[in-house]
PDBQT receptor file of N, H, CA, C and O in Angstrom, charges set to zero:
ATOM      1  N   MET A   1     -13.133  18.241   4.054  1.00  0.00    +0.000 N 
ATOM      2  CA  MET A   1     -12.228  17.552   4.962  1.00  0.00    +0.000 C 
ATOM      3  C   MET A   1     -12.883  16.255   5.413  1.00  0.00    +0.000 C 
ATOM      4  O   MET A   1     -14.097  16.209   5.612  1.00  0.00    +0.000 OA
ATOM      5  N   SER A   2     -12.102  15.219   5.572  1.00  0.00    +0.000 N 
ATOM      6  H   SER A   2     -11.116  15.257   5.410  1.00  0.00    +0.000 HD
ATOM      7  CA  SER A   2     -12.589  13.909   5.995  1.00  0.00    +0.000 C 
ATOM      8  C   SER A   2     -12.241  13.654   7.456  1.00  0.00    +0.000 C 
ATOM      9  O   SER A   2     -11.291  14.219   7.997  1.00  0.00    +0.000 OA
ATOM     10  N   SER A   3     -13.044  12.780   8.084  1.00  0.00    +0.000 N 
ATOM     11  H   SER A   3     -13.816  12.321   7.644  1.00  0.00    +0.000 HD
ATOM     12  CA  SER A   3     -12.813  12.432   9.486  1.00  0.00    +0.000 C 
ATOM     13  C   SER A   3     -12.795  10.922   9.646  1.00  0.00    +0.000 C 
ATOM     14  O   SER A   3     -13.584  10.216   9.017  1.00  0.00    +0.000 OA
ATOM     15  N   ILE A   4     -11.898  10.428  10.484  1.00  0.00    +0.000 N 
ATOM     16  H   ILE A   4     -11.257  11.001  10.994  1.00  0.00    +0.000 HD
ATOM     17  CA  ILE A   4     -11.881   9.018  10.824  1.00  0.00    +0.000 C 
ATOM     18  C   ILE A   4     -12.892   8.805  11.948  1.00  0.00    +0.000 C 
ATOM     19  O   ILE A   4     -12.758   9.374  13.031  1.00  0.00    +0.000 OA
ATOM     20  N   LEU A   5     -13.902   7.981  11.680  1.00  0.00    +0.000 N 
ATOM     21  H   LEU A   5     -14.011   7.518  10.800  1.00  0.00    +0.000 HD
ATOM     22  CA  LEU A   5     -14.953   7.742  12.662  1.00  0.00    +0.000 C 
ATOM     23  C   LEU A   5     -14.689   6.504  13.512  1.00  0.00    +0.000 C 
ATOM     24  O   LEU A   5     -15.117   6.442  14.664  1.00  0.00    +0.000 OA
ATOM     25  N   ALA A   6     -13.984   5.513  12.951  1.00  0.00    +0.000 N 
ATOM     26  H   ALA A   6     -13.636   5.563  12.014  1.00  0.00    +0.000 HD
ATOM     27  CA  ALA A   6     -13.718   4.275  13.680  1.00  0.00    +0.000 C 
ATOM     28  C   ALA A   6     -12.539   3.545  13.054  1.00  0.00    +0.000 C 
ATOM     29  O   ALA A   6     -12.198   3.755  11.890  1.00  0.00    +0.000 OA
ATOM     30  N   ILE A   7     -11.929   2.686  13.856  1.00  0.00    +0.000 N 
ATOM     31  H   ILE A   7     -12.206   2.516  14.802  1.00  0.00    +0.000 HD
ATOM     32  CA  ILE A   7     -10.820   1.841  13.415  1.00  0.00    +0.000 C 
ATOM     33  C   ILE A   7     -11.178   0.403  13.773  1.00  0.00    +0.000 C 
ATOM     34  O   ILE A   7     -11.623   0.128  14.887  1.00  0.00    +0.000 OA
ATOM     35  N   ILE A   8     -10.982  -0.515  12.824  1.00  0.00    +0.000 N 
ATOM     36  H   ILE A   8     -10.621  -0.292  11.919  1.00  0.00    +0.000 HD
ATOM     37  CA  ILE A   8     -11.222  -1.926  13.070  1.00  0.00    +0.000 C 
ATOM     38  C   ILE A   8      -9.914  -2.644  12.779  1.00  0.00    +0.000 C 
ATOM     39  O   ILE A   8      -9.396  -2.575  11.664  1.00  0.00    +0.000 OA
ATOM     40  N   SER A   9      -9.378  -3.335  13.785  1.00  0.00    +0.000 N 
ATOM     41  H   SER A   9      -9.798  -3.391  14.690  1.00  0.00    +0.000 HD
ATOM     42  CA  SER A   9      -8.049  -3.920  13.623  1.00  0.00    +0.000 C 
ATOM     43  C   SER A   9      -7.960  -5.324  14.205  1.00  0.00    +0.000 C 
ATOM     44  O   SER A   9      -8.718  -5.695  15.102  1.00  0.00    +0.000 OA
ATOM     45  N   MET A  10      -7.031  -6.084  13.682  1.00  0.00    +0.000 N 
ATOM     46  H   MET A  10      -6.415  -5.783  12.953  1.00  0.00    +0.000 HD
ATOM     47  CA  MET A  10      -6.700  -7.399  14.229  1.00  0.00    +0.000 C 
ATOM     48  C   MET A  10      -5.385  -7.329  15.005  1.00  0.00    +0.000 C 
ATOM     49  O   MET A  10      -4.895  -8.354  15.479  1.00  0.00    +0.000 OA
ATOM     50  N   LYS A  11      -4.811  -6.139  15.138  1.00  0.00    +0.000 N 
ATOM     51  H   LYS A  11      -5.208  -5.306  14.753  1.00  0.00    +0.000 HD
ATOM     52  CA  LYS A  11      -3.505  -5.975  15.787  1.00  0.00    +0.000 C 
ATOM     53  C   LYS A  11      -3.627  -5.042  16.992  1.00  0.00    +0.000 C 
ATOM     54  O   LYS A  11      -3.372  -3.842  16.892  1.00  0.00    +0.000 OA
ATOM     55  N   LYS A  12      -4.018  -5.607  18.119  1.00  0.00    +0.000 N 
ATOM     56  H   LYS A  12      -4.225  -6.582  18.200  1.00  0.00    +0.000 HD
ATOM     57  CA  LYS A  12      -4.238  -4.812  19.333  1.00  0.00    +0.000 C 
ATOM     58  C   LYS A  12      -3.002  -4.037  19.770  1.00  0.00    +0.000 C 
ATOM     59  O   LYS A  12      -3.114  -2.922  20.279  1.00  0.00    +0.000 OA
ATOM     60  N   GLU A  13      -1.830  -4.619  19.574  1.00  0.00    +0.000 N 
ATOM     61  H   GLU A  13      -1.739  -5.524  19.160  1.00  0.00    +0.000 HD
ATOM     62  CA  GLU A  13      -0.596  -3.988  20.055  1.00  0.00    +0.000 C 
ATOM     63  C   GLU A  13      -0.142  -2.814  19.199  1.00  0.00    +0.000 C 
ATOM     64  O   GLU A  13       0.749  -2.072  19.611  1.00  0.00    +0.000 OA
ATOM     65  N   GLN A  14      -0.732  -2.623  18.014  1.00  0.00    +0.000 N 
ATOM     66  H   GLN A  14      -1.456  -3.226  17.680  1.00  0.00    +0.000 HD
ATOM     67  CA  GLN A  14      -0.275  -1.572  17.107  1.00  0.00    +0.000 C 
ATOM     68  C   GLN A  14      -1.240  -0.393  16.969  1.00  0.00    +0.000 C 
ATOM     69  O   GLN A  14      -0.920   0.579  16.286  1.00  0.00    +0.000 OA
ATOM     70  N   ILE A  15      -2.399  -0.458  17.594  1.00  0.00    +0.000 N 
ATOM     71  H   ILE A  15      -2.659  -1.249  18.148  1.00  0.00    +0.000 HD
ATOM     72  CA  ILE A  15      -3.419   0.562  17.374  1.00  0.00    +0.000 C 
ATOM     73  C   ILE A  15      -3.681   1.352  18.645  1.00  0.00    +0.000 C 
ATOM     74  O   ILE A  15      -3.861   0.782  19.722  1.00  0.00    +0.000 OA
ATOM     75  N   ALA A  16      -3.701   2.669  18.507  1.00  0.00    +0.000 N 
ATOM     76  H   ALA A  16      -3.555   3.132  17.633  1.00  0.00    +0.000 HD
ATOM     77  CA  ALA A  16      -4.068   3.579  19.588  1.00  0.00    +0.000 C 
ATOM     78  C   ALA A  16      -4.557   4.861  18.937  1.00  0.00    +0.000 C 
ATOM     79  O   ALA A  16      -4.252   5.125  17.774  1.00  0.00    +0.000 OA
ATOM     80  N   GLY A  17      -5.302   5.646  19.670  1.00  0.00    +0.000 N 
ATOM     81  H   GLY A  17      -5.549   5.431  20.615  1.00  0.00    +0.000 HD
ATOM     82  CA  GLY A  17      -5.743   6.919  19.109  1.00  0.00    +0.000 C 
ATOM     83  C   GLY A  17      -7.050   7.395  19.694  1.00  0.00    +0.000 C 
ATOM     84  O   GLY A  17      -7.567   6.836  20.661  1.00  0.00    +0.000 OA
ATOM     85  N   GLY A  18      -7.577   8.452  19.077  1.00  0.00    +0.000 N 
ATOM     86  H   GLY A  18      -7.157   8.906  18.291  1.00  0.00    +0.000 HD
ATOM     87  CA  GLY A  18      -8.779   9.097  19.586  1.00  0.00    +0.000 C 
ATOM     88  C   GLY A  18     -10.075   8.581  19.017  1.00  0.00    +0.000 C 
ATOM     89  O   GLY A  18     -11.131   8.852  19.590  1.00  0.00    +0.000 OA
ATOM     90  N   ALA A  19     -10.051   7.851  17.916  1.00  0.00    +0.000 N 
ATOM     91  H   ALA A  19      -9.193   7.631  17.451  1.00  0.00    +0.000 HD
ATOM     92  CA  ALA A  19     -11.273   7.301  17.323  1.00  0.00    +0.000 C 
ATOM     93  C   ALA A  19     -11.638   6.005  18.033  1.00  0.00    +0.000 C 
ATOM     94  O   ALA A  19     -10.766   5.333  18.583  1.00  0.00    +0.000 OA
ATOM     95  N   PRO A  20     -12.926   5.648  18.026  1.00  0.00    +0.000 N 
ATOM     96  CA  PRO A  20     -13.312   4.351  18.603  1.00  0.00    +0.000 C 
ATOM     97  C   PRO A  20     -12.590   3.214  17.881  1.00  0.00    +0.000 C 
ATOM     98  O   PRO A  20     -12.476   3.222  16.655  1.00  0.00    +0.000 OA
ATOM     99  N   ILE A  21     -12.106   2.242  18.644  1.00  0.00    +0.000 N 
ATOM    100  H   ILE A  21     -12.198   2.235  19.640  1.00  0.00    +0.000 HD
ATOM    101  CA  ILE A  21     -11.343   1.130  18.090  1.00  0.00    +0.000 C 
ATOM    102  C   ILE A  21     -12.097  -0.171  18.368  1.00  0.00    +0.000 C 
ATOM    103  O   ILE A  21     -12.487  -0.447  19.503  1.00  0.00    +0.000 OA
ATOM    104  N   PHE A  22     -12.293  -0.960  17.317  1.00  0.00    +0.000 N 
ATOM    105  H   PHE A  22     -11.976  -0.736  16.395  1.00  0.00    +0.000 HD
ATOM    106  CA  PHE A  22     -12.931  -2.263  17.417  1.00  0.00    +0.000 C 
ATOM    107  C   PHE A  22     -11.887  -3.305  17.043  1.00  0.00    +0.000 C 
ATOM    108  O   PHE A  22     -11.172  -3.145  16.053  1.00  0.00    +0.000 OA
ATOM    109  N   TYR A  23     -11.797  -4.375  17.832  1.00  0.00    +0.000 N 
ATOM    110  H   TYR A  23     -12.378  -4.506  18.636  1.00  0.00    +0.000 HD
ATOM    111  CA  TYR A  23     -10.831  -5.428  17.555  1.00  0.00    +0.000 C 
ATOM    112  C   TYR A  23     -11.545  -6.660  17.013  1.00  0.00    +0.000 C 
ATOM    113  O   TYR A  23     -12.617  -7.028  17.492  1.00  0.00    +0.000 OA
ATOM    114  N   ALA A  24     -10.949  -7.286  16.020  1.00  0.00    +0.000 N 
ATOM    115  H   ALA A  24     -10.077  -6.987  15.631  1.00  0.00    +0.000 HD
ATOM    116  CA  ALA A  24     -11.501  -8.479  15.397  1.00  0.00    +0.000 C 
ATOM    117  C   ALA A  24     -10.487  -9.613  15.476  1.00  0.00    +0.000 C 
ATOM    118  O   ALA A  24      -9.279  -9.379  15.511  1.00  0.00    +0.000 OA
ATOM    119  N   ASP A  25     -10.991 -10.842  15.504  1.00  0.00    +0.000 N 
ATOM    120  H   ASP A  25     -11.973 -11.032  15.475  1.00  0.00    +0.000 HD
ATOM    121  CA  ASP A  25     -10.122 -12.018  15.572  1.00  0.00    +0.000 C 
ATOM    122  C   ASP A  25      -9.806 -12.604  14.206  1.00  0.00    +0.000 C 
ATOM    123  O   ASP A  25      -8.879 -13.403  14.073  1.00  0.00    +0.000 OA
ATOM    124  N   SER A  26     -10.573 -12.210  13.185  1.00  0.00    +0.000 N 
ATOM    125  H   SER A  26     -11.325 -11.560  13.294  1.00  0.00    +0.000 HD
ATOM    126  CA  SER A  26     -10.356 -12.757  11.843  1.00  0.00    +0.000 C 
ATOM    127  C   SER A  26     -10.706 -11.705  10.793  1.00  0.00    +0.000 C 
ATOM    128  O   SER A  26     -11.344 -10.696  11.092  1.00  0.00    +0.000 OA
ATOM    129  N   ILE A  27     -10.280 -11.958   9.572  1.00  0.00    +0.000 N 
ATOM    130  H   ILE A  27      -9.762 -12.778   9.329  1.00  0.00    +0.000 HD
ATOM    131  CA  ILE A  27     -10.596 -11.037   8.473  1.00  0.00    +0.000 C 
ATOM    132  C   ILE A  27     -12.098 -10.967   8.254  1.00  0.00    +0.000 C 
ATOM    133  O   ILE A  27     -12.642  -9.891   8.004  1.00  0.00    +0.000 OA
ATOM    134  N   GLY A  28     -12.768 -12.100   8.346  1.00  0.00    +0.000 N 
ATOM    135  H   GLY A  28     -12.327 -12.974   8.549  1.00  0.00    +0.000 HD
ATOM    136  CA  GLY A  28     -14.221 -12.115   8.170  1.00  0.00    +0.000 C 
ATOM    137  C   GLY A  28     -14.938 -11.275   9.205  1.00  0.00    +0.000 C 
ATOM    138  O   GLY A  28     -15.859 -10.529   8.873  1.00  0.00    +0.000 OA
ATOM    139  N   GLU A  29     -14.525 -11.389  10.458  1.00  0.00    +0.000 N 
ATOM    140  H   GLU A  29     -13.776 -11.995  10.728  1.00  0.00    +0.000 HD
ATOM    141  CA  GLU A  29     -15.128 -10.593  11.528  1.00  0.00    +0.000 C 
ATOM    142  C   GLU A  29     -14.823  -9.112  11.326  1.00  0.00    +0.000 C 
ATOM    143  O   GLU A  29     -15.684  -8.261  11.548  1.00  0.00    +0.000 OA
ATOM    144  N   GLN A  30     -13.610  -8.809  10.910  1.00  0.00    +0.000 N 
ATOM    145  H   GLN A  30     -12.910  -9.500  10.729  1.00  0.00    +0.000 HD
ATOM    146  CA  GLN A  30     -13.210  -7.424  10.657  1.00  0.00    +0.000 C 
ATOM    147  C   GLN A  30     -14.077  -6.806   9.563  1.00  0.00    +0.000 C 
ATOM    148  O   GLN A  30     -14.558  -5.683   9.712  1.00  0.00    +0.000 OA
ATOM    149  N   GLN A  31     -14.274  -7.527   8.476  1.00  0.00    +0.000 N 
ATOM    150  H   GLN A  31     -13.882  -8.440   8.354  1.00  0.00    +0.000 HD
ATOM    151  CA  GLN A  31     -15.088  -7.021   7.369  1.00  0.00    +0.000 C 
ATOM    152  C   GLN A  31     -16.542  -6.861   7.780  1.00  0.00    +0.000 C 
ATOM    153  O   GLN A  31     -17.198  -5.895   7.390  1.00  0.00    +0.000 OA
ATOM    154  N   SER A  32     -17.040  -7.790   8.556  1.00  0.00    +0.000 N 
ATOM    155  H   SER A  32     -16.507  -8.574   8.873  1.00  0.00    +0.000 HD
ATOM    156  CA  SER A  32     -18.426  -7.700   9.028  1.00  0.00    +0.000 C 
ATOM    157  C   SER A  32     -18.637  -6.453   9.887  1.00  0.00    +0.000 C 
ATOM    158  O   SER A  32     -19.607  -5.720   9.691  1.00  0.00    +0.000 OA
ATOM    159  N   ILE A  33     -17.742  -6.215  10.827  1.00  0.00    +0.000 N 
ATOM    160  H   ILE A  33     -16.954  -6.810  10.986  1.00  0.00    +0.000 HD
ATOM    161  CA  ILE A  33     -17.824  -5.020  11.680  1.00  0.00    +0.000 C 
ATOM    162  C   ILE A  33     -17.725  -3.762  10.827  1.00  0.00    +0.000 C 
ATOM    163  O   ILE A  33     -18.517  -2.833  10.992  1.00  0.00    +0.000 OA
ATOM    164  N   ALA A  34     -16.762  -3.728   9.921  1.00  0.00    +0.000 N 
ATOM    165  H   ALA A  34     -16.119  -4.482   9.786  1.00  0.00    +0.000 HD
ATOM    166  CA  ALA A  34     -16.542  -2.537   9.091  1.00  0.00    +0.000 C 
ATOM    167  C   ALA A  34     -17.756  -2.223   8.226  1.00  0.00    +0.000 C 
ATOM    168  O   ALA A  34     -18.164  -1.065   8.129  1.00  0.00    +0.000 OA
ATOM    169  N   PHE A  35     -18.329  -3.230   7.605  1.00  0.00    +0.000 N 
ATOM    170  H   PHE A  35     -17.997  -4.170   7.683  1.00  0.00    +0.000 HD
ATOM    171  CA  PHE A  35     -19.454  -2.975   6.711  1.00  0.00    +0.000 C 
ATOM    172  C   PHE A  35     -20.706  -2.567   7.476  1.00  0.00    +0.000 C 
ATOM    173  O   PHE A  35     -21.504  -1.775   6.975  1.00  0.00    +0.000 OA
ATOM    174  N   LYS A  36     -20.888  -3.099   8.686  1.00  0.00    +0.000 N 
ATOM    175  H   LYS A  36     -20.240  -3.742   9.093  1.00  0.00    +0.000 HD
ATOM    176  CA  LYS A  36     -22.016  -2.668   9.515  1.00  0.00    +0.000 C 
ATOM    177  C   LYS A  36     -21.843  -1.217   9.943  1.00  0.00    +0.000 C 
ATOM    178  O   LYS A  36     -22.785  -0.429   9.867  1.00  0.00    +0.000 OA
ATOM    179  N   LEU A  37     -20.642  -0.863  10.394  1.00  0.00    +0.000 N 
ATOM    180  H   LEU A  37     -19.876  -1.504  10.457  1.00  0.00    +0.000 HD
ATOM    181  CA  LEU A  37     -20.378   0.524  10.792  1.00  0.00    +0.000 C 
ATOM    182  C   LEU A  37     -20.510   1.471   9.606  1.00  0.00    +0.000 C 
ATOM    183  O   LEU A  37     -20.996   2.593   9.747  1.00  0.00    +0.000 OA
ATOM    184  N   GLU A  38     -20.078   1.013   8.444  1.00  0.00    +0.000 N 
ATOM    185  H   GLU A  38     -19.684   0.102   8.329  1.00  0.00    +0.000 HD
ATOM    186  CA  GLU A  38     -20.172   1.816   7.229  1.00  0.00    +0.000 C 
ATOM    187  C   GLU A  38     -21.627   2.208   6.965  1.00  0.00    +0.000 C 
ATOM    188  O   GLU A  38     -21.907   3.362   6.642  1.00  0.00    +0.000 OA
ATOM    189  N   LYS A  39     -22.536   1.272   7.098  1.00  0.00    +0.000 N 
ATOM    190  H   LYS A  39     -22.308   0.334   7.361  1.00  0.00    +0.000 HD
ATOM    191  CA  LYS A  39     -23.955   1.556   6.856  1.00  0.00    +0.000 C 
ATOM    192  C   LYS A  39     -24.559   2.399   7.971  1.00  0.00    +0.000 C 
ATOM    193  O   LYS A  39     -25.289   3.353   7.701  1.00  0.00    +0.000 OA
ATOM    194  N   ILE A  40     -24.260   2.055   9.221  1.00  0.00    +0.000 N 
ATOM    195  H   ILE A  40     -23.667   1.280   9.440  1.00  0.00    +0.000 HD
ATOM    196  CA  ILE A  40     -24.816   2.782  10.366  1.00  0.00    +0.000 C 
ATOM    197  C   ILE A  40     -24.375   4.245  10.353  1.00  0.00    +0.000 C 
ATOM    198  O   ILE A  40     -25.180   5.140  10.611  1.00  0.00    +0.000 OA
ATOM    199  N   LEU A  41     -23.095   4.490  10.052  1.00  0.00    +0.000 N 
ATOM    200  H   LEU A  41     -22.441   3.763   9.843  1.00  0.00    +0.000 HD
ATOM    201  CA  LEU A  41     -22.536   5.840  10.122  1.00  0.00    +0.000 C 
ATOM    202  C   LEU A  41     -22.625   6.608   8.796  1.00  0.00    +0.000 C 
ATOM    203  O   LEU A  41     -22.210   7.765   8.714  1.00  0.00    +0.000 OA
ATOM    204  N   ASP A  42     -23.168   5.956   7.763  1.00  0.00    +0.000 N 
ATOM    205  H   ASP A  42     -23.505   5.017   7.830  1.00  0.00    +0.000 HD
ATOM    206  CA  ASP A  42     -23.248   6.561   6.432  1.00  0.00    +0.000 C 
ATOM    207  C   ASP A  42     -21.869   7.073   6.023  1.00  0.00    +0.000 C 
ATOM    208  O   ASP A  42     -21.690   8.243   5.684  1.00  0.00    +0.000 OA
ATOM    209  N   ALA A  43     -20.910   6.165   6.068  1.00  0.00    +0.000 N 
ATOM    210  H   ALA A  43     -21.056   5.215   6.344  1.00  0.00    +0.000 HD
ATOM    211  CA  ALA A  43     -19.511   6.500   5.797  1.00  0.00    +0.000 C 
ATOM    212  C   ALA A  43     -18.921   5.443   4.865  1.00  0.00    +0.000 C 
ATOM    213  O   ALA A  43     -19.644   4.607   4.323  1.00  0.00    +0.000 OA
ATOM    214  N   THR A  44     -17.602   5.489   4.684  1.00  0.00    +0.000 N 
ATOM    215  H   THR A  44     -17.014   6.169   5.124  1.00  0.00    +0.000 HD
ATOM    216  CA  THR A  44     -16.917   4.587   3.772  1.00  0.00    +0.000 C 
ATOM    217  C   THR A  44     -15.827   3.819   4.512  1.00  0.00    +0.000 C 
ATOM    218  O   THR A  44     -15.057   4.397   5.280  1.00  0.00    +0.000 OA
ATOM    219  N   ALA A  45     -15.771   2.502   4.269  1.00  0.00    +0.000 N 
ATOM    220  H   ALA A  45     -16.396   2.033   3.645  1.00  0.00    +0.000 HD
ATOM    221  CA  ALA A  45     -14.730   1.666   4.855  1.00  0.00    +0.000 C 
ATOM    222  C   ALA A  45     -13.539   1.609   3.912  1.00  0.00    +0.000 C 
ATOM    223  O   ALA A  45     -13.699   1.463   2.701  1.00  0.00    +0.000 OA
ATOM    224  N   HIS A  46     -12.357   1.725   4.471  1.00  0.00    +0.000 N 
ATOM    225  H   HIS A  46     -12.226   1.844   5.456  1.00  0.00    +0.000 HD
ATOM    226  CA  HIS A  46     -11.119   1.639   3.698  1.00  0.00    +0.000 C 
ATOM    227  C   HIS A  46     -10.211   0.598   4.354  1.00  0.00    +0.000 C 
ATOM    228  O   HIS A  46      -9.954   0.658   5.556  1.00  0.00    +0.000 OA
ATOM    229  N   ASP A  47      -9.733  -0.348   3.558  1.00  0.00    +0.000 N 
ATOM    230  H   ASP A  47      -9.942  -0.397   2.581  1.00  0.00    +0.000 HD
ATOM    231  CA  ASP A  47      -8.823  -1.390   4.041  1.00  0.00    +0.000 C 
ATOM    232  C   ASP A  47      -7.394  -0.910   3.840  1.00  0.00    +0.000 C 
ATOM    233  O   ASP A  47      -6.982  -0.645   2.711  1.00  0.00    +0.000 OA
ATOM    234  N   LEU A  48      -6.645  -0.798   4.909  1.00  0.00    +0.000 N 
ATOM    235  H   LEU A  48      -6.980  -1.013   5.826  1.00  0.00    +0.000 HD
ATOM    236  CA  LEU A  48      -5.259  -0.341   4.828  1.00  0.00    +0.000 C 
ATOM    237  C   LEU A  48      -4.293  -1.462   4.463  1.00  0.00    +0.000 C 
ATOM    238  O   LEU A  48      -3.095  -1.225   4.309  1.00  0.00    +0.000 OA
ATOM    239  N   LYS A  49      -4.811  -2.688   4.323  1.00  0.00    +0.000 N 
ATOM    240  H   LYS A  49      -5.784  -2.881   4.448  1.00  0.00    +0.000 HD
ATOM    241  CA  LYS A  49      -4.029  -3.860   3.894  1.00  0.00    +0.000 C 
ATOM    242  C   LYS A  49      -2.921  -4.236   4.868  1.00  0.00    +0.000 C 
ATOM    243  O   LYS A  49      -1.940  -4.868   4.477  1.00  0.00    +0.000 OA
ATOM    244  N   ASN A  50      -3.068  -3.855   6.128  1.00  0.00    +0.000 N 
ATOM    245  H   ASN A  50      -3.864  -3.341   6.446  1.00  0.00    +0.000 HD
ATOM    246  CA  ASN A  50      -2.078  -4.225   7.142  1.00  0.00    +0.000 C 
ATOM    247  C   ASN A  50      -2.755  -4.785   8.389  1.00  0.00    +0.000 C 
ATOM    248  O   ASN A  50      -2.204  -4.738   9.489  1.00  0.00    +0.000 OA
ATOM    249  N   GLY A  51      -3.972  -5.321   8.191  1.00  0.00    +0.000 N 
ATOM    250  H   GLY A  51      -4.419  -5.359   7.297  1.00  0.00    +0.000 HD
ATOM    251  CA  GLY A  51      -4.738  -5.832   9.311  1.00  0.00    +0.000 C 
ATOM    252  C   GLY A  51      -5.627  -4.799   9.951  1.00  0.00    +0.000 C 
ATOM    253  O   GLY A  51      -6.199  -5.041  11.014  1.00  0.00    +0.000 OA
ATOM    254  N   THR A  52      -5.752  -3.640   9.315  1.00  0.00    +0.000 N 
ATOM    255  H   THR A  52      -5.287  -3.443   8.452  1.00  0.00    +0.000 HD
ATOM    256  CA  THR A  52      -6.546  -2.545   9.857  1.00  0.00    +0.000 C 
ATOM    257  C   THR A  52      -7.452  -1.953   8.785  1.00  0.00    +0.000 C 
ATOM    258  O   THR A  52      -7.046  -1.769   7.637  1.00  0.00    +0.000 OA
ATOM    259  N   MET A  53      -8.690  -1.658   9.183  1.00  0.00    +0.000 N 
ATOM    260  H   MET A  53      -9.020  -1.808  10.115  1.00  0.00    +0.000 HD
ATOM    261  CA  MET A  53      -9.612  -0.937   8.325  1.00  0.00    +0.000 C 
ATOM    262  C   MET A  53     -10.033   0.322   9.076  1.00  0.00    +0.000 C 
ATOM    263  O   MET A  53     -10.085   0.333  10.306  1.00  0.00    +0.000 OA
ATOM    264  N   ILE A  54     -10.329   1.373   8.332  1.00  0.00    +0.000 N 
ATOM    265  H   ILE A  54     -10.286   1.363   7.333  1.00  0.00    +0.000 HD
ATOM    266  CA  ILE A  54     -10.815   2.600   8.949  1.00  0.00    +0.000 C 
ATOM    267  C   ILE A  54     -12.144   2.983   8.300  1.00  0.00    +0.000 C 
ATOM    268  O   ILE A  54     -12.392   2.703   7.128  1.00  0.00    +0.000 OA
ATOM    269  N   ILE A  55     -12.986   3.631   9.100  1.00  0.00    +0.000 N 
ATOM    270  H   ILE A  55     -12.785   3.859  10.053  1.00  0.00    +0.000 HD
ATOM    271  CA  ILE A  55     -14.261   4.151   8.613  1.00  0.00    +0.000 C 
ATOM    272  C   ILE A  55     -14.102   5.664   8.505  1.00  0.00    +0.000 C 
ATOM    273  O   ILE A  55     -13.816   6.345   9.490  1.00  0.00    +0.000 OA
ATOM    274  N   ILE A  56     -14.293   6.178   7.289  1.00  0.00    +0.000 N 
ATOM    275  H   ILE A  56     -14.525   5.625   6.489  1.00  0.00    +0.000 HD
ATOM    276  CA  ILE A  56     -14.085   7.605   7.013  1.00  0.00    +0.000 C 
ATOM    277  C   ILE A  56     -15.395   8.259   6.595  1.00  0.00    +0.000 C 
ATOM    278  O   ILE A  56     -16.157   7.697   5.808  1.00  0.00    +0.000 OA
ATOM    279  N   LYS A  57     -15.646   9.434   7.122  1.00  0.00    +0.000 N 
ATOM    280  H   LYS A  57     -15.026   9.890   7.761  1.00  0.00    +0.000 HD
ATOM    281  CA  LYS A  57     -16.764  10.264   6.665  1.00  0.00    +0.000 C 
ATOM    282  C   LYS A  57     -16.162  11.357   5.798  1.00  0.00    +0.000 C 
ATOM    283  O   LYS A  57     -15.441  12.226   6.288  1.00  0.00    +0.000 OA
ATOM    284  N   HIS A  58     -16.460  11.306   4.517  1.00  0.00    +0.000 N 
ATOM    285  H   HIS A  58     -17.046  10.600   4.119  1.00  0.00    +0.000 HD
ATOM    286  CA  HIS A  58     -15.957  12.313   3.576  1.00  0.00    +0.000 C 
ATOM    287  C   HIS A  58     -16.897  13.497   3.551  1.00  0.00    +0.000 C 
ATOM    288  O   HIS A  58     -18.113  13.336   3.444  1.00  0.00    +0.000 OA
ATOM    289  N   ALA A  59     -16.340  14.671   3.648  1.00  0.00    +0.000 N 
ATOM    290  H   ALA A  59     -15.353  14.802   3.735  1.00  0.00    +0.000 HD
ATOM    291  CA  ALA A  59     -17.166  15.901   3.656  1.00  0.00    +0.000 C 
ATOM    292  C   ALA A  59     -17.475  16.353   2.246  1.00  0.00    +0.000 C 
ATOM    293  O   ALA A  59     -18.153  17.362   2.056  1.00  0.00    +0.000 OA
TER     294      ALA A  59
């Protein structure tokens, strides 16, 4: 089973939930945050192609 560890989004008005949420002002900032979290959490970043990326830990 996989778990969502974090959400990185450029759309503050569309994101809510139980995982930690990080907001970015640009695609570059979003990717930078996602890739850093990916390494720190030993997880995988997935781009949902709608202004949101999620960090998933695959079991």
